[in-house]
PDB file with SEQRES, HELIX, SHEET and CRYST1 records, atoms N, CA, C and O in Angstrom:
SEQRES   1 A   49  MET ALA THR LYS TYR ARG PHE GLY ASP SER SER ILE PRO          
SEQRES   2 A   49  HIS PHE ILE THR LEU ALA VAL VAL ASN TRP ILE ASP VAL          
SEQRES   3 A   49  PHE SER ARG GLU CYS TYR LYS GLU ILE ILE VAL GLU SER          
SEQRES   4 A   49  LEU LYS PHE CYS ILE THR GLU LYS GLY LEU                      
HELIX    1 AA1 THR A    3  TYR A    5  5                                   3    
HELIX    2 AA2 GLU A   30  LYS A   47  1                                  18    
CRYST1    1.000    1.000    1.000  90.00  90.00  90.00 P 1           1          
ATOM      1  N   MET A   1     -42.611  26.539 -12.960  1.00  0.00           N  
ATOM      2  CA  MET A   1     -41.642  27.069 -12.029  1.00  0.00           C  
ATOM      3  C   MET A   1     -40.935  25.907 -11.351  1.00  0.00           C  
ATOM      4  O   MET A   1     -41.556  24.893 -11.034  1.00  0.00           O  
ATOM      5  N   ALA A   2     -39.669  26.053 -11.136  1.00  0.00           N  
ATOM      6  CA  ALA A   2     -38.881  25.001 -10.512  1.00  0.00           C  
ATOM      7  C   ALA A   2     -39.276  24.814  -9.051  1.00  0.00           C  
ATOM      8  O   ALA A   2     -39.692  25.757  -8.378  1.00  0.00           O  
ATOM      9  N   THR A   3     -39.138  23.581  -8.578  1.00  0.00           N  
ATOM     10  CA  THR A   3     -39.519  23.285  -7.199  1.00  0.00           C  
ATOM     11  C   THR A   3     -38.584  23.939  -6.191  1.00  0.00           C  
ATOM     12  O   THR A   3     -38.961  24.087  -5.028  1.00  0.00           O  
ATOM     13  N   LYS A   4     -37.392  24.333  -6.588  1.00  0.00           N  
ATOM     14  CA  LYS A   4     -36.472  24.954  -5.631  1.00  0.00           C  
ATOM     15  C   LYS A   4     -36.964  26.315  -5.151  1.00  0.00           C  
ATOM     16  O   LYS A   4     -36.436  26.851  -4.176  1.00  0.00           O  
ATOM     17  N   TYR A   5     -37.965  26.880  -5.820  1.00  0.00           N  
ATOM     18  CA  TYR A   5     -38.503  28.178  -5.431  1.00  0.00           C  
ATOM     19  C   TYR A   5     -39.767  28.077  -4.588  1.00  0.00           C  
ATOM     20  O   TYR A   5     -40.379  29.102  -4.289  1.00  0.00           O  
ATOM     21  N   ARG A   6     -40.170  26.897  -4.202  1.00  0.00           N  
ATOM     22  CA  ARG A   6     -41.374  26.744  -3.384  1.00  0.00           C  
ATOM     23  C   ARG A   6     -41.043  26.993  -1.919  1.00  0.00           C  
ATOM     24  O   ARG A   6     -39.952  26.682  -1.442  1.00  0.00           O  
ATOM     25  N   PHE A   7     -42.015  27.560  -1.229  1.00  0.00           N  
ATOM     26  CA  PHE A   7     -41.849  27.825   0.190  1.00  0.00           C  
ATOM     27  C   PHE A   7     -42.306  26.618   0.979  1.00  0.00           C  
ATOM     28  O   PHE A   7     -43.331  26.015   0.660  1.00  0.00           O  
ATOM     29  N   GLY A   8     -41.556  26.261   2.004  1.00  0.00           N  
ATOM     30  CA  GLY A   8     -41.892  25.100   2.791  1.00  0.00           C  
ATOM     31  C   GLY A   8     -42.746  25.399   4.006  1.00  0.00           C  
ATOM     32  O   GLY A   8     -43.637  24.618   4.341  1.00  0.00           O  
ATOM     33  N   ASP A   9     -42.497  26.492   4.658  1.00  0.00           N  
ATOM     34  CA  ASP A   9     -43.196  26.814   5.897  1.00  0.00           C  
ATOM     35  C   ASP A   9     -44.039  28.068   5.685  1.00  0.00           C  
ATOM     36  O   ASP A   9     -43.504  29.168   5.552  1.00  0.00           O  
ATOM     37  N   SER A  10     -45.353  27.898   5.655  1.00  0.00           N  
ATOM     38  CA  SER A  10     -46.235  29.038   5.394  1.00  0.00           C  
ATOM     39  C   SER A  10     -46.586  29.820   6.661  1.00  0.00           C  
ATOM     40  O   SER A  10     -47.362  30.774   6.597  1.00  0.00           O  
ATOM     41  N   SER A  11     -46.031  29.436   7.805  1.00  0.00           N  
ATOM     42  CA  SER A  11     -46.352  30.140   9.044  1.00  0.00           C  
ATOM     43  C   SER A  11     -45.400  31.303   9.327  1.00  0.00           C  
ATOM     44  O   SER A  11     -45.624  32.072  10.262  1.00  0.00           O  
ATOM     45  N   ILE A  12     -44.345  31.437   8.529  1.00  0.00           N  
ATOM     46  CA  ILE A  12     -43.406  32.536   8.726  1.00  0.00           C  
ATOM     47  C   ILE A  12     -43.453  33.474   7.523  1.00  0.00           C  
ATOM     48  O   ILE A  12     -43.798  33.041   6.423  1.00  0.00           O  
ATOM     49  N   PRO A  13     -43.114  34.745   7.707  1.00  0.00           N  
ATOM     50  CA  PRO A  13     -43.165  35.695   6.587  1.00  0.00           C  
ATOM     51  C   PRO A  13     -42.069  35.423   5.557  1.00  0.00           C  
ATOM     52  O   PRO A  13     -40.998  34.916   5.888  1.00  0.00           O  
ATOM     53  N   HIS A  14     -42.356  35.766   4.322  1.00  0.00           N  
ATOM     54  CA  HIS A  14     -41.393  35.656   3.234  1.00  0.00           C  
ATOM     55  C   HIS A  14     -41.228  37.029   2.600  1.00  0.00           C  
ATOM     56  O   HIS A  14     -42.089  37.896   2.751  1.00  0.00           O  
ATOM     57  N   PHE A  15     -40.149  37.222   1.910  1.00  0.00           N  
ATOM     58  CA  PHE A  15     -39.863  38.510   1.288  1.00  0.00           C  
ATOM     59  C   PHE A  15     -39.840  38.368  -0.226  1.00  0.00           C  
ATOM     60  O   PHE A  15     -39.391  37.354  -0.761  1.00  0.00           O  
ATOM     61  N   ILE A  16     -40.325  39.387  -0.903  1.00  0.00           N  
ATOM     62  CA  ILE A  16     -40.313  39.423  -2.357  1.00  0.00           C  
ATOM     63  C   ILE A  16     -39.524  40.653  -2.775  1.00  0.00           C  
ATOM     64  O   ILE A  16     -39.756  41.748  -2.262  1.00  0.00           O  
ATOM     65  N   THR A  17     -38.592  40.476  -3.703  1.00  0.00           N  
ATOM     66  CA  THR A  17     -37.860  41.618  -4.234  1.00  0.00           C  
ATOM     67  C   THR A  17     -38.306  41.858  -5.668  1.00  0.00           C  
ATOM     68  O   THR A  17     -38.627  40.921  -6.398  1.00  0.00           O  
ATOM     69  N   LEU A  18     -38.321  43.106  -6.053  1.00  0.00           N  
ATOM     70  CA  LEU A  18     -38.759  43.479  -7.395  1.00  0.00           C  
ATOM     71  C   LEU A  18     -37.700  44.336  -8.063  1.00  0.00           C  
ATOM     72  O   LEU A  18     -36.984  45.092  -7.407  1.00  0.00           O  
ATOM     73  N   ALA A  19     -37.615  44.205  -9.372  1.00  0.00           N  
ATOM     74  CA  ALA A  19     -36.759  45.089 -10.160  1.00  0.00           C  
ATOM     75  C   ALA A  19     -37.664  45.968 -11.016  1.00  0.00           C  
ATOM     76  O   ALA A  19     -38.577  45.473 -11.677  1.00  0.00           O  
ATOM     77  N   VAL A  20     -37.409  47.259 -10.999  1.00  0.00           N  
ATOM     78  CA  VAL A  20     -38.223  48.198 -11.765  1.00  0.00           C  
ATOM     79  C   VAL A  20     -37.414  48.660 -12.971  1.00  0.00           C  
ATOM     80  O   VAL A  20     -36.304  49.173 -12.828  1.00  0.00           O  
ATOM     81  N   VAL A  21     -37.981  48.473 -14.160  1.00  0.00           N  
ATOM     82  CA  VAL A  21     -37.314  48.858 -15.395  1.00  0.00           C  
ATOM     83  C   VAL A  21     -37.731  50.275 -15.776  1.00  0.00           C  
ATOM     84  O   VAL A  21     -38.920  50.590 -15.825  1.00  0.00           O  
ATOM     85  N   ASN A  22     -36.759  51.108 -16.039  1.00  0.00           N  
ATOM     86  CA  ASN A  22     -36.991  52.499 -16.439  1.00  0.00           C  
ATOM     87  C   ASN A  22     -37.838  53.269 -15.424  1.00  0.00           C  
ATOM     88  O   ASN A  22     -38.489  54.250 -15.782  1.00  0.00           O  
ATOM     89  N   TRP A  23     -37.835  52.843 -14.192  1.00  0.00           N  
ATOM     90  CA  TRP A  23     -38.537  53.511 -13.101  1.00  0.00           C  
ATOM     91  C   TRP A  23     -40.014  53.770 -13.403  1.00  0.00           C  
ATOM     92  O   TRP A  23     -40.543  54.839 -13.099  1.00  0.00           O  
ATOM     93  N   ILE A  24     -40.657  52.796 -13.995  1.00  0.00           N  
ATOM     94  CA  ILE A  24     -42.099  52.907 -14.254  1.00  0.00           C  
ATOM     95  C   ILE A  24     -42.823  52.972 -12.911  1.00  0.00           C  
ATOM     96  O   ILE A  24     -42.515  52.205 -11.998  1.00  0.00           O  
ATOM     97  N   ASP A  25     -43.762  53.863 -12.795  1.00  0.00           N  
ATOM     98  CA  ASP A  25     -44.465  54.054 -11.524  1.00  0.00           C  
ATOM     99  C   ASP A  25     -45.566  53.000 -11.346  1.00  0.00           C  
ATOM    100  O   ASP A  25     -46.755  53.286 -11.486  1.00  0.00           O  
ATOM    101  N   VAL A  26     -45.136  51.784 -11.036  1.00  0.00           N  
ATOM    102  CA  VAL A  26     -46.062  50.655 -10.974  1.00  0.00           C  
ATOM    103  C   VAL A  26     -47.063  50.744  -9.833  1.00  0.00           C  
ATOM    104  O   VAL A  26     -48.166  50.212  -9.957  1.00  0.00           O  
ATOM    105  N   PHE A  27     -46.726  51.387  -8.744  1.00  0.00           N  
ATOM    106  CA  PHE A  27     -47.655  51.435  -7.622  1.00  0.00           C  
ATOM    107  C   PHE A  27     -48.488  52.708  -7.575  1.00  0.00           C  
ATOM    108  O   PHE A  27     -49.434  52.792  -6.792  1.00  0.00           O  
ATOM    109  N   SER A  28     -48.165  53.681  -8.379  1.00  0.00           N  
ATOM    110  CA  SER A  28     -48.962  54.906  -8.366  1.00  0.00           C  
ATOM    111  C   SER A  28     -50.037  54.923  -9.449  1.00  0.00           C  
ATOM    112  O   SER A  28     -50.996  55.689  -9.350  1.00  0.00           O  
ATOM    113  N   ARG A  29     -49.897  54.103 -10.466  1.00  0.00           N  
ATOM    114  CA  ARG A  29     -50.925  54.017 -11.504  1.00  0.00           C  
ATOM    115  C   ARG A  29     -51.827  52.822 -11.216  1.00  0.00           C  
ATOM    116  O   ARG A  29     -51.356  51.700 -11.030  1.00  0.00           O  
ATOM    117  N   GLU A  30     -53.098  53.078 -11.182  1.00  0.00           N  
ATOM    118  CA  GLU A  30     -54.081  52.054 -10.802  1.00  0.00           C  
ATOM    119  C   GLU A  30     -54.010  50.823 -11.704  1.00  0.00           C  
ATOM    120  O   GLU A  30     -54.115  49.698 -11.216  1.00  0.00           O  
ATOM    121  N   CYS A  31     -53.833  51.017 -13.004  1.00  0.00           N  
ATOM    122  CA  CYS A  31     -53.825  49.872 -13.926  1.00  0.00           C  
ATOM    123  C   CYS A  31     -52.647  48.939 -13.647  1.00  0.00           C  
ATOM    124  O   CYS A  31     -52.806  47.720 -13.712  1.00  0.00           O  
ATOM    125  N   TYR A  32     -51.477  49.482 -13.341  1.00  0.00           N  
ATOM    126  CA  TYR A  32     -50.325  48.640 -13.031  1.00  0.00           C  
ATOM    127  C   TYR A  32     -50.481  47.975 -11.670  1.00  0.00           C  
ATOM    128  O   TYR A  32     -50.168  46.797 -11.502  1.00  0.00           O  
ATOM    129  N   LYS A  33     -50.963  48.736 -10.713  1.00  0.00           N  
ATOM    130  CA  LYS A  33     -51.137  48.204  -9.359  1.00  0.00           C  
ATOM    131  C   LYS A  33     -52.103  47.025  -9.365  1.00  0.00           C  
ATOM    132  O   LYS A  33     -51.871  46.024  -8.688  1.00  0.00           O  
ATOM    133  N   GLU A  34     -53.177  47.144 -10.124  1.00  0.00           N  
ATOM    134  CA  GLU A  34     -54.183  46.077 -10.176  1.00  0.00           C  
ATOM    135  C   GLU A  34     -53.605  44.792 -10.773  1.00  0.00           C  
ATOM    136  O   GLU A  34     -53.936  43.698 -10.316  1.00  0.00           O  
ATOM    137  N   ILE A  35     -52.756  44.912 -11.776  1.00  0.00           N  
ATOM    138  CA  ILE A  35     -52.110  43.734 -12.369  1.00  0.00           C  
ATOM    139  C   ILE A  35     -51.240  43.030 -11.339  1.00  0.00           C  
ATOM    140  O   ILE A  35     -51.265  41.803 -11.239  1.00  0.00           O  
ATOM    141  N   ILE A  36     -50.479  43.788 -10.582  1.00  0.00           N  
ATOM    142  CA  ILE A  36     -49.606  43.202  -9.567  1.00  0.00           C  
ATOM    143  C   ILE A  36     -50.424  42.531  -8.471  1.00  0.00           C  
ATOM    144  O   ILE A  36     -50.107  41.416  -8.056  1.00  0.00           O  
ATOM    145  N   VAL A  37     -51.462  43.194  -8.004  1.00  0.00           N  
ATOM    146  CA  VAL A  37     -52.305  42.636  -6.943  1.00  0.00           C  
ATOM    147  C   VAL A  37     -52.980  41.349  -7.409  1.00  0.00           C  
ATOM    148  O   VAL A  37     -53.000  40.363  -6.673  1.00  0.00           O  
ATOM    149  N   GLU A  38     -53.525  41.348  -8.601  1.00  0.00           N  
ATOM    150  CA  GLU A  38     -54.190  40.148  -9.122  1.00  0.00           C  
ATOM    151  C   GLU A  38     -53.191  39.010  -9.325  1.00  0.00           C  
ATOM    152  O   GLU A  38     -53.521  37.851  -9.071  1.00  0.00           O  
ATOM    153  N   SER A  39     -51.992  39.318  -9.773  1.00  0.00           N  
ATOM    154  CA  SER A  39     -50.965  38.290  -9.953  1.00  0.00           C  
ATOM    155  C   SER A  39     -50.564  37.677  -8.615  1.00  0.00           C  
ATOM    156  O   SER A  39     -50.401  36.461  -8.512  1.00  0.00           O  
ATOM    157  N   LEU A  40     -50.406  38.512  -7.595  1.00  0.00           N  
ATOM    158  CA  LEU A  40     -50.073  37.995  -6.269  1.00  0.00           C  
ATOM    159  C   LEU A  40     -51.207  37.157  -5.692  1.00  0.00           C  
ATOM    160  O   LEU A  40     -50.957  36.123  -5.072  1.00  0.00           O  
ATOM    161  N   LYS A  41     -52.449  37.588  -5.889  1.00  0.00           N  
ATOM    162  CA  LYS A  41     -53.594  36.801  -5.417  1.00  0.00           C  
ATOM    163  C   LYS A  41     -53.626  35.435  -6.092  1.00  0.00           C  
ATOM    164  O   LYS A  41     -53.906  34.426  -5.444  1.00  0.00           O  
ATOM    165  N   PHE A  42     -53.338  35.399  -7.399  1.00  0.00           N  
ATOM    166  CA  PHE A  42     -53.306  34.133  -8.127  1.00  0.00           C  
ATOM    167  C   PHE A  42     -52.226  33.216  -7.557  1.00  0.00           C  
ATOM    168  O   PHE A  42     -52.467  32.029  -7.333  1.00  0.00           O  
ATOM    169  N   CYS A  43     -51.040  33.766  -7.325  1.00  0.00           N  
ATOM    170  CA  CYS A  43     -49.954  32.955  -6.783  1.00  0.00           C  
ATOM    171  C   CYS A  43     -50.280  32.430  -5.387  1.00  0.00           C  
ATOM    172  O   CYS A  43     -49.884  31.321  -5.031  1.00  0.00           O  
ATOM    173  N   ILE A  44     -50.994  33.219  -4.606  1.00  0.00           N  
ATOM    174  CA  ILE A  44     -51.378  32.786  -3.261  1.00  0.00           C  
ATOM    175  C   ILE A  44     -52.369  31.635  -3.331  1.00  0.00           C  
ATOM    176  O   ILE A  44     -52.208  30.636  -2.631  1.00  0.00           O  
ATOM    177  N   THR A  45     -53.395  31.765  -4.169  1.00  0.00           N  
ATOM    178  CA  THR A  45     -54.447  30.745  -4.202  1.00  0.00           C  
ATOM    179  C   THR A  45     -54.070  29.519  -5.023  1.00  0.00           C  
ATOM    180  O   THR A  45     -54.447  28.402  -4.666  1.00  0.00           O  
ATOM    181  N   GLU A  46     -53.338  29.703  -6.108  1.00  0.00           N  
ATOM    182  CA  GLU A  46     -53.066  28.591  -7.019  1.00  0.00           C  
ATOM    183  C   GLU A  46     -51.700  27.943  -6.831  1.00  0.00           C  
ATOM    184  O   GLU A  46     -51.519  26.774  -7.172  1.00  0.00           O  
ATOM    185  N   LYS A  47     -50.750  28.676  -6.299  1.00  0.00           N  
ATOM    186  CA  LYS A  47     -49.388  28.154  -6.199  1.00  0.00           C  
ATOM    187  C   LYS A  47     -48.880  28.055  -4.771  1.00  0.00           C  
ATOM    188  O   LYS A  47     -47.744  27.639  -4.542  1.00  0.00           O  
ATOM    189  N   GLY A  48     -49.714  28.433  -3.809  1.00  0.00           N  
ATOM    190  CA  GLY A  48     -49.323  28.295  -2.411  1.00  0.00           C  
ATOM    191  C   GLY A  48     -48.271  29.287  -1.950  1.00  0.00           C  
ATOM    192  O   GLY A  48     -47.474  28.983  -1.063  1.00  0.00           O  
ATOM    193  N   LEU A  49     -48.264  30.471  -2.548  1.00  0.00           N  
ATOM    194  CA  LEU A  49     -47.293  31.493  -2.138  1.00  0.00           C  
ATOM    195  C   LEU A  49     -47.613  31.994  -0.757  1.00  0.00           C  
ATOM    196  O   LEU A  49     -46.909  32.858  -0.235  1.00  0.00           O  
TER     197      LEU A  49                                                      
END                                                                             
């Protein structure tokens, strides 16, 4: 990932926008929700999100 996308100040909130393709119900199905949650946890611990 390019360095221009790194956050500098971790003390303030940041916003994430998502695009949904074909209106897949990503947050209502447990299997999709778990993938998103695990991906965000990885980005928090490994990439400093």
